[in-house]
C-alpha positions in Angstrom: -0.1 0.5 0.4 1.3 3.0 -0.9 2.7 5.3 1.7 1.4 8.8 2.9 4.0 10.7 1.3 3.8 8.9 -2.2 -0.1 9.7 -2.6 0.6 13.1 -1.7 3.2 13.4 -4.8 0.6 11.3 -6.9 -1.9 13.9 -5.9 0.5 16.9 -6.6 1.4 15.5 -10.3 -2.3 15.4 -10.9 -2.8 18.9 -10.1 0.3 19.4 -12.0 -1.4 18.1 -14.6 -4.8 19.6 -14.4 -3.2 23.2 -14.7 -1.1 22.4 -17.6 -4.0 20.8 -19.4 -6.1 23.7 -20.2 -5.2 27.3 -21.2 -8.6 28.0 -19.8 -6.9 29.0 -15.8 -10.3 29.1 -14.3 -11.5 25.6 -15.4 -8.2 24.4 -14.3 -8.3 25.8 -11.0 -11.3 24.4 -10.1 -10.3 20.8 -11.4 -7.6 21.4 -9.0 -9.8 22.1 -5.7 -12.1 19.2 -6.7 -8.8 16.9 -6.6 -8.8 18.2 -3.0 -12.0 17.1 -2.2 -11.9 13.7 -3.5 -8.1 12.7 -2.4 -7.8 14.8 0.5 -11.4 15.3 2.1 -11.7 19.1 1.7 -15.0 20.2 2.2 -14.7 23.7 0.3 -12.0 25.1 -1.3 -11.0 28.6 -3.3 -8.7 30.8 -5.3 -8.3 33.8 -4.6 -5.9 36.8 -6.9 -5.6 40.4 -6.9 -7.8 42.3 -9.0 -4.8 45.0 -10.4 -7.8 47.5 -11.4 -9.2 47.6 -7.7 -6.6 46.4 -5.5 -9.1 43.9 -4.1 -9.0 40.2 -3.7 -11.5 38.6 -5.9 -12.6 34.8 -6.1 -10.9 33.1 -9.3 -12.1 29.8 -8.6 -14.3 27.7 -6.0 -15.3 24.0 -5.2 -17.9 23.1 -2.4 -20.0 26.2 -3.3 -21.6 27.9 -6.5 -19.3 30.2 -8.4 -22.1 32.2 -9.0 -22.3 33.2 -5.3 -19.3 32.9 -4.4 -17.7 35.4 -7.2 -19.8 38.6 -5.3 -17.0 38.1 -2.3 -14.2 40.7 -2.2 -11.4 41.1 0.2 -9.3 44.1 0.8 -5.5 43.1 0.8 -4.9 43.1 5.3 -8.8 42.3 5.9 -9.7 39.1 7.3 -7.6 35.5 7.1 -7.2 35.8 3.5 -6.3 39.2 3.1 -4.0 38.7 5.8 -2.3 36.0 4.0 -1.8 37.9 0.7 -0.2 41.1 2.8 2.4 39.0 5.1 2.8 36.3 2.5 2.7 33.3 5.5 0.4 30.8 5.9 -2.6 30.3 8.3 -4.0 27.8 10.3 -7.2 28.4 11.7 -7.8 25.0 13.6 -11.9 26.2 14.5 -13.5 28.6 12.2 -16.1 29.6 14.5 -13.9 30.6 17.1 -11.7 33.0 14.8 -13.4 36.2 14.7 -10.6 37.4 11.6 -12.5 34.7 9.5 -15.3 36.8 7.4 -17.0 33.9 5.3 -18.0 36.0 2.7 -18.6 32.9 -0.1 -21.3 32.0 2.8 -20.4 28.2 2.5 -19.2 27.4 6.0 -23.0 28.2 7.2 -23.9 25.1 5.3 -21.3 23.3 6.1 -22.8 21.0 9.1 -20.1 20.9 12.2 -17.1 22.5 13.1 -14.3 23.1 10.1 -10.7 24.1 10.2 -9.1 26.3 7.4 -5.9 26.0 6.0 -5.1 29.5 3.9 -1.4 29.8 2.2 -0.4 32.4 -0.1 0.3 32.6 -4.2 3.6 34.0 -4.8 4.1 35.1 -8.3 8.2 36.5 -8.8 8.5 37.1 -4.9 5.1 39.0 -4.3 1.8 37.7 -2.9 -1.0 37.3 -5.7 -3.4 35.7 -4.4 -4.2 32.9 -1.7 -5.4 29.5 -1.7 -7.6 28.7 1.0 -9.5 25.1 1.9 -11.3 23.8 4.8 -11.5 20.5 6.4 -13.9 18.7 8.9 -12.3 19.7 12.3 -11.0 17.0 14.5 -9.5 17.2 17.3 -6.3 14.9 17.5 -5.2 15.8 13.6 -2.2 18.4 12.9 -2.9 19.4 9.8 1.3 21.0 9.0 1.2 18.2 6.0 -1.4 19.5 4.5 -0.2 22.8 4.8 2.6 21.6 3.0 0.9 20.2 0.2 -1.3 23.5 0.0 2.0 25.8 -0.6 3.2 22.8 -3.2 -0.5 23.6 -4.8 -0.1 27.0 -4.2 3.6 27.2 -6.0 1.9 25.4 -9.3 -1.0 27.6 -9.3 1.2 30.4 -9.2 3.2 29.4 -12.3 -0.3 28.5 -14.2 -1.1 32.3 -13.3 2.0 33.6 -14.7 1.5 31.5 -17.8 -2.3 32.8 -17.9 -1.1 36.0 -17.6 1.3 35.9 -20.6 -1.2 34.6 -22.5 -3.7 37.0 -22.0 -1.3 40.0 -22.4 -0.3 37.6 -26.2 -4.2 37.8 -26.8 -4.4 41.4 -25.9 -1.4 42.5 -28.0 -3.0 40.2 -30.9 -6.5 42.1 -30.4 -5.2 45.2 -30.6 -2.7 44.6 -33.1 -6.1 42.9 -35.2 -8.0 46.4 -35.0 -5.0 48.4 -35.4 -4.7 46.7 -38.9 -8.2 46.4 -39.4 -8.4 50.2 -39.1 -5.1 50.6 -41.3 -6.8 48.6 -44.1 -9.8 50.5 -43.9 -7.7 53.7 -44.5 -5.6 52.3 -47.2 -8.5 51.4 -49.1 -11.2 54.0 -48.4 -12.8 55.6 -51.3 -10.5 58.7 -50.9 -7.4 56.4 -51.9 -8.7 56.2 -55.8 -6.4 58.4 -57.5 -8.7 60.5 -60.1 -10.9 63.9 -60.4 -12.2 63.6 -64.1 -16.0 63.0 -64.9 -15.9 59.5 -65.1 -14.4 58.9 -61.8 -16.5 61.1 -60.5 -19.4 58.9 -61.5 -17.7 56.2 -60.0 -17.2 57.6 -56.6 -21.1 58.5 -56.4 -21.9 54.5 -57.6 -19.2 53.6 -54.9 -21.2 55.7 -52.0 -24.6 54.5 -53.1 -24.2 50.9 -53.2 -21.6 50.7 -50.5 -23.6 50.6 -47.5 -26.3 48.0 -48.8 -26.0 44.0 -49.1 -26.5 44.4 -52.8 -24.4 42.3 -55.2 -22.1 44.2 -57.2 -21.0 43.8 -60.3 -17.9 45.6 -61.4 -16.8 46.2 -65.1 -13.8 47.7 -67.0 -10.9 46.6 -68.8 -7.3 44.7 -67.2 -5.8 47.6 -65.0 -8.5 49.7 -64.1 -8.5 48.9 -60.5 -11.1 46.7 -59.8 -9.7 45.5 -57.1 -9.6 48.7 -55.4 -13.4 49.4 -56.2 -14.0 46.4 -54.4 -12.3 47.1 -51.2 -13.9 50.6 -51.2 -17.2 49.4 -51.3 -16.6 46.3 -48.7 -14.4 48.9 -45.9 -17.1 51.4 -46.7 -19.8 48.8 -45.8 -21.5 47.9 -42.5 -19.6 44.5 -43.1 -15.8 46.0 -42.9 -15.0 44.8 -39.5 -15.5 41.2 -41.4 -13.4 39.4 -43.7 -12.9 40.3 -47.1 -11.9 37.1 -49.6 -11.2 37.4 -52.6 -10.6 34.8 -55.3 -9.1 35.3 -58.5 -11.0 33.2 -60.8 -8.8 32.8 -63.8 -5.8 31.7 -62.0 -7.6 28.7 -60.3 -7.8 25.3 -62.5 -11.0 24.1 -62.9 -10.7 21.2 -61.3 -9.7 23.2 -58.1 -12.5 25.8 -58.4 -15.3 24.4 -56.6 -13.1 22.5 -53.8 -11.6 26.2 -53.4 -15.3 27.8 -53.4 -17.1 25.7 -51.0 -14.7 23.0 -49.3 -14.5 19.8 -48.6 -15.5 16.7 -46.8 -12.6 14.6 -45.4 -12.7 12.0 -47.8 -13.9 13.6 -50.7 -11.4 12.4 -53.0 -7.7 10.6 -52.6 -5.6 13.8 -50.6 -8.7 14.8 -48.8 -7.1 13.6 -45.3 -9.4 16.4 -43.4 -12.2 18.6 -43.8 -11.4 22.1 -45.4 -13.8 25.1 -45.5 -14.0 26.8 -48.8 -13.9 30.8 -49.3 -17.4 31.2 -49.1 -17.4 30.0 -45.4 -14.3 32.1 -44.6 -16.1 35.3 -46.0 -19.1 34.5 -43.7 -20.6 37.9 -42.3 -17.9 39.6 -44.8 -17.2 39.9 -48.3 -16.7 37.8 -51.6 -14.9 39.0 -54.2 -14.7 37.1 -57.1 -12.5 38.7 -59.5 -12.5 37.4 -63.3 -16.0 35.6 -62.7 -16.7 35.2 -66.5 -13.7 32.4 -66.4 -15.7 30.0 -63.9 -16.5 26.9 -65.6 -20.1 25.8 -66.3 -19.9 23.6 -63.7 -19.1 26.0 -60.9 -21.8 28.4 -62.4 -24.6 26.2 -61.5 -23.3 25.6 -57.9 -22.7 29.4 -57.7 -26.6 30.2 -58.9 -27.6 27.8 -56.0 -25.6 30.2 -52.8 -26.5 33.4 -54.7 -30.4 32.4 -54.3 -30.6 30.1 -51.3 -27.9 31.3 -49.3 -26.4 27.7 -48.8 -24.5 25.3 -50.4 -22.7 22.0 -49.8 -19.1 21.2 -49.6 -17.6 19.1 -51.8 -18.5 15.4 -50.7 -20.8 16.9 -48.2 -24.6 15.6 -47.5 -25.7 18.7 -45.5 -25.8 22.0 -46.5 -23.9 24.8 -45.1 -25.5 28.1 -44.6 -23.5 31.9 -45.2 -24.4 34.9 -44.9 -22.0 36.9 -47.6 -22.2 39.8 -49.5 -20.7 38.7 -53.0 -18.6 41.3 -55.2 -17.8 40.1 -59.0 -15.3 41.6 -61.3 -15.0 41.2 -64.9 -13.1 42.4 -68.5 -14.8 40.2 -70.7 -18.5 41.0 -72.5 -20.8 38.8 -70.1 -23.8 39.5 -72.8 -21.4 38.1 -75.7 -20.4 35.0 -73.2 -24.3 34.5 -72.4 -24.9 34.8 -76.2 -22.3 32.1 -77.0 -23.4 29.9 -74.4 -20.3 30.2 -72.1 -21.4 31.7 -69.1 -25.2 31.1 -67.7 -27.7 33.9 -68.4 -29.9 33.4 -65.1 -26.3 33.9 -63.2 -25.8 36.4 -65.5 -29.0 38.6 -64.0 -27.6 37.6 -60.2 -24.6 39.3 -60.6 -25.5 42.3 -62.8 -27.9 44.0 -59.9 -26.0 46.8 -59.6 -22.8 47.4 -62.0 -20.1 49.7 -61.6 -18.4 50.8 -64.7 -14.5 51.6 -64.6 -13.3 53.9 -67.3 -10.1 53.0 -69.3 -7.0 54.9 -68.8 -7.6 56.8 -72.2 -11.0 58.2 -71.6 -9.7 59.8 -68.3 -6.4 61.7 -69.3 -7.2 64.2 -67.1 -6.1 61.6 -64.4 -2.7 60.7 -65.9 -0.8 63.1 -64.3 -2.5 62.4 -60.9 -1.9 58.9 -61.4 1.8 59.8 -62.3 2.7 61.9 -59.7 1.0 59.4 -57.0 3.5 56.4 -58.4 6.8 58.7 -58.3 5.9 59.7 -54.3 5.3 56.0 -53.9 8.1 54.5 -55.6 10.8 57.0 -54.3 9.9 56.3 -51.1 10.0 52.3 -51.9 13.1 52.4 -53.4 15.0 55.8 -51.5 15.2 57.9 -54.9 14.6 61.8 -54.2 12.8 62.1 -57.4 10.2 65.2 -57.2 8.7 66.0 -60.4 8.3 64.7 -64.1 9.5 66.7 -67.1 7.1 68.6 -69.4 8.3 66.4 -72.3 7.8 63.3 -70.1 4.4 64.5 -69.2 3.5 65.3 -73.4 4.3 61.6 -73.7 2.4 60.1 -70.9 -0.4 62.3 -72.1 -0.2 61.3 -75.7 0.2 57.3 -75.4 -3.0 55.3 -75.7 -2.3 53.0 -72.6 -3.8 49.5 -73.7 -2.5 48.3 -69.9 -4.7 51.1 -68.1 -3.9 52.3 -64.6 -1.2 49.1 -64.0 0.8 50.0 -66.9 0.9 53.8 -66.2 2.4 52.1 -62.9 4.7 49.6 -64.1 6.2 52.5 -66.6 6.8 55.2 -63.5 8.3 52.6 -61.3 10.8 51.9 -63.5 11.4 56.0 -64.8 12.0 56.0 -61.1 14.8 53.7 -61.0 16.7 55.0 -64.3 16.4 58.5 -62.8 19.8 59.8 -61.3 18.7 63.4 -60.4 15.7 64.6 -59.0 13.4 64.9 -62.4 12.0 62.2 -64.5 12.8 63.2 -68.4 11.8 61.5 -71.6 14.3 59.0 -71.5 13.8 57.4 -68.6 10.3 56.0 -69.8 9.8 52.8 -71.3 10.8 52.7 -75.0 7.2 51.4 -75.7 6.0 55.0 -75.1 9.4 57.0 -77.1 8.9 54.5 -80.1 6.2 55.6 -83.0 5.8 51.7 -84.4 4.9 50.8 -81.0 3.0 53.4 -79.4 1.6 55.2 -82.7 2.2 58.7 -80.4 5.5 59.9 -81.0 6.9 61.2 -84.3 10.5 59.7 -85.3 13.6 62.0 -84.5 16.7 62.4 -85.8 20.0 62.6 -83.8 20.0 66.5 -83.8 16.4 66.6 -83.3 16.6 64.1 -80.2 19.4 66.1 -78.8 17.9 69.7 -79.4 14.5 68.1 -77.9 16.4 66.9 -74.9 18.3 70.4 -74.7 14.8 72.2 -74.5 13.8 70.2 -72.4 16.8 70.8 -69.7 16.3 74.6 -70.1 12.7 75.0 -69.5 13.3 72.8 -66.2 15.9 74.9 -65.1 13.9 77.9 -65.8 11.2 76.9 -64.1 13.3 76.0 -60.7 14.7 79.4 -61.3 11.0 81.0 -62.0 12.6 82.5 -64.9 15.9 84.1 -63.4 18.3 83.4 -67.0 21.6 83.7 -64.3 19.8 81.4 -61.5 19.2 78.7 -64.4 22.6 78.8 -65.7 23.9 78.0 -62.7 21.6 75.0 -62.1 23.0 73.8 -65.6 26.5 74.8 -65.5 26.7 76.8 -68.1 26.9 80.9 -68.7 23.9 83.0 -69.0 25.2 84.5 -72.6 24.8 80.4 -73.7 21.5 79.7 -72.4 20.4 82.9 -73.2 21.2 82.1 -77.0 20.0 78.6 -76.8 16.2 80.1 -75.2 16.0 82.0 -78.1 16.8 79.4 -80.5 14.4 77.2 -79.0 11.7 80.3 -78.7 11.5 79.7 -74.9 10.3 82.8 -73.1 11.9 83.1 -69.6 9.3 85.5 -68.5 6.5 83.4 -68.6 8.1 81.0 -65.6 8.1 84.3 -63.4 4.9 83.8 -61.8 5.3 80.1 -61.3 5.0 78.5 -57.8 
């Protein structure tokens, strides 16, 4: 038969296992107190910890009395037996509770217990400072000595202290993650706010008005426009301007998914649905529950997926691949396409009923060539963006480069413009982007159809004219200062200005 010491070690091992088995501190402490009831004849037990907001002792876990009643008990440090144990950091043994005036019995359990009780309280210490107390009551036995139980409780209190430490660290990390998550969500909201979409032209003003109209609703939106016009930015602006802004925004690039994977990515699958399905997987619809699902290039969806997608839009439910039970979802759908869906319907590659489900509220993004007033705004924005990203001090774009940008027909729209400016920033070796920093597609007449062919002499003259104009702009028409900027004499600069019919006076009022 095992000795008393062996049983105590076994009990401590069990308590340590319980405290390490869960991050739910209250559940672990309650179960540990129950171990004392089952194996050591404890009648009542409690763990009280200091509330850092009020500096009072609050009940964290109990056994033998309902927690709802015990949680109302509060002790000031130094008040009653429990408060004195925390204040002194020393254990206290009360042989007979009924004869101890300092025993306050605020949890009420001692009144219900029949007969006399003995109470032992030991401090819970963390980093050499008491943070609470472990209190346990036993049936009073006249000849019984409780020193061994007190030592057991001190060892248990040490384990509880470590559990409190772990819980505190986990709680701090959880709070940090919550705050970080909230901060990132706010950053996303600000980044994708409608005010961050660049453009002041009339076509873009119409787009902004449509976004403001549809964002607060739950309506399905179809964003149409050529590739590179910024359809995803508009989808983000609609989501972050809606009541669902705090929920998930999930994107699906339909054109990038193989046909065999589209259905499982959208709707998920059950364990065993196919050879490699070793566990259940949630699809994009479930991940977007309560938020927004953005289907980019929806015109590329295969016909088999279109049928299932139609059911989701109609019934707000679907079945996972290999599943038999419907899964209900609350998802707002935003779709985007650069295809002519009307032609796709006529050709039979896109379902007509699905087209009407998507085409509830359409937002059309104009191509860049139809909003030329925005080209310079966008170019300046990208110069600032990539100047910071690449550590280049690029301050502006030269006049000739601006002329090239506005004359080009931009088949790749805003995305092509962004790529051109990034390249120009990388090539720029001064504070100004010149025409020769732009890609050959903008400088070559055969490709762009916008620039005339120049001889070497004409090309040099064009660059010279560009540099003189830039210098006069910077000097606000002061030829002497402009000459110093170009490291030449005022006489030569004046001669060149007359040669190229550059009137320095027109720069004097520029800011």
